[in-house]
C-alpha positions, -999 to 999 in steps of 0.1 A, spaced: -134 55 -33 -145 89 -19 -125 121 -21 -120 127 16 -102 160 13 -79 179 -10 -53 206 -3 -30 229 -23 4 240 -10 15 266 -35 45 278 -15 59 242 -18 45 237 -53 24 206 -47 -12 194 -42 -26 164 -22 -58 145 -25 -68 119 1 -91 90 -10 -106 61 8 -137 42 17 -142 58 51 -127 84 75 -90 87 77 -89 79 114 -104 44 109 -97 34 73 -67 28 50 -63 59 29 -45 66 -4 -28 100 -7 -20 112 -42 5 139 -46 9 162 -76 41 182 -79 37 213 -100 49 209 -136 59 172 -132 39 151 -157 57 117 -155 70 93 -128 87 60 -131 67 33 -112 96 9 -114 94 -29 -113 90 -35 -76 56 -21 -67 29 -47 -73 -6 -35 -69 -34 -24 -47 -61 -48 -39 -98 -36 -39 -127 -58 -29 -159 -55 -50 -191 -74 -49 -193 -78 -87 -160 -77 -106 -177 -77 -141 -198 -47 -133 -169 -28 -118 -148 -36 -150 -176 -22 -171 -177 10 -150 -140 15 -153 -142 11 -190 -170 37 -192 -147 61 -173 -119 54 -198 -98 33 -174 -76 5 -187 -83 -31 -180 -52 -53 -182 -69 -86 -172 -105 -93 -179 -126 -110 -151 -117 -146 -145 -106 -170 -118 -72 -164 -101 -44 -188 -111 -48 -220 -90 -80 -208 -73 -116 -199 -76 -117 -162 -66 -128 -140 -95 -104 -112 -101 -96 -86 -128 -67 -62 -132 -71 -25 -139 -45 3 -145 -51 39 -135 -41 68 -158 -7 70 -141 0 33 -145 -7 20 -110 -22 -14 -110 -53 -24 -91 -64 -60 -85 -102 -62 -82 -113 -92 -61 -149 -104 -59 -162 -112 -24 -189 -101 0 -191 -68 19 -161 -58 40 -153 -29 64 -122 -22 44 -125 -25 6 -90 -11 0 -78 -45 12 -42 -51 1 -9 -36 -10 15 -59 -28 53 -53 -28 79 -75 -44 109 -87 -24 142 -104 -30 142 -127 0 108 -138 12 119 -154 45 140 -123 54 110 -101 47 86 -122 67 109 -122 97 113 -85 95 76 -77 94 69 -102 122 97 -92 146 101 -55 139 66 -45 131 45 -71 149 26 -84 119 13 -119 117 20 -143 88 -16 -149 77 -8 -174 50 19 -183 25 15 -199 -9 41 -213 -33 33 -215 -71 61 -234 -87 43 -236 -120 45 -198 -122 77 -195 -103 67 -173 -74 57 -174 -38 35 -150 -19 31 -143 18 2 -123 33 10 -103 64 -12 -82 86 -27 -73 120 -59 -93 117 -80 -114 93 -78 -103 57 -116 -102 53 -117 -73 78 -83 -56 76 -59 -42 50 -30 -66 45 5 -65 30 12 -91 3 49 -99 -2 58 -116 -35 90 -134 -43 97 -142 -79 121 -172 -83 157 -160 -88 149 -122 -86 167 -105 -57 165 -68 -66 139 -45 -81 139 -10 -95 116 11 -73 113 41 -96 102 74 -81 65 71 -81 59 51 -49 68 71 -18 59 54 14 34 36 36 25 52 69 12 33 100 6 46 135 25 34 165 22 42 202 60 45 206 82 57 178 114 52 198 107 15 204 96 10 168 129 25 155 150 3 178 131 -28 167 137 -19 130 174 -15 136 176 -48 155 158 -67 127 177 -55 97 159 -23 86 175 10 81 163 41 100 166 71 78 150 96 102 156 91 138 125 92 160 115 126 173 91 155 168 85 172 134 95 208 134 66 232 140 38 206 147 55 185 174 41 152 160 67 124 166 76 101 137 103 78 126 111 68 90 129 37 78 136 13 50 128 -24 52 155 -49 41 143 -46 5 144 -8 6 107 -1 8 101 31 27 78 33 58 68 62 81 55 55 116 40 86 133 30 86 169 -7 76 170 -22 98 197 -51 73 201 -27 44 204 -44 23 178 -28 -11 175 -45 -22 143 -20 -2 124 -29 -10 88 -66 -4 95 -64 26 117 -50 60 106 -30 43 78 -21 60 46 -4 50 14 15 78 -4 18 78 -41 30 103 -67 7 111 -95 12 134 -125 -22 150 -120 -51 150 -97 -78 140 -122 -95 116 -98 -126 106 -117 -113 71 -124 -108 62 -88 -140 78 -74 
């Protein structure tokens, strides 16, 4: 990833760094937030991983090890498939799944969240947010099912992976994950759709004080937080365009990710 920009807000006692594989107005972006004096956050059990596409998983693993990163799964075939993957953990404990495939316009390719009712989650993201179910896979041997949701083919767009573990209906979300943001061309209609489809709006649509940008904030049926700002360019490929994933990190030592 590249460090796109960094800012310090001393009056509010936090700093931000924005990282990604391209400009913020056309690529999925990770925002890391450091709150002054806070050196630990609980990631919880619900957040799964980020997916990153690389052309050579083994070489990427070697590079991560050189930069003192932690590899939690050495390169090998994914369970039940042929794709080569590895798992890495950043210094704050966030997990990254490295997947080997050819060049893609969006290497930061996936966010995985765990849910307690997969059919309910799929229906919400289809009906409220307009995503498509790209594919669904059941793995009875390992007692889980995954569904991939998005706004276009996963070889060209960032996608959302929803994972249901047999018999698990609730997860501890901790305090490290904050939210995912996706642009919309109508925050009022988005908020109404969320309410109709079982989500909970926690900030009614309207302008932010001082800057007049309109947003709405809501929780999905599993309690995952999303922010939808008005996208002035009316991009409809939400996860790819002007998208941002917010995390909390205990420091902004970014060498592992860059």
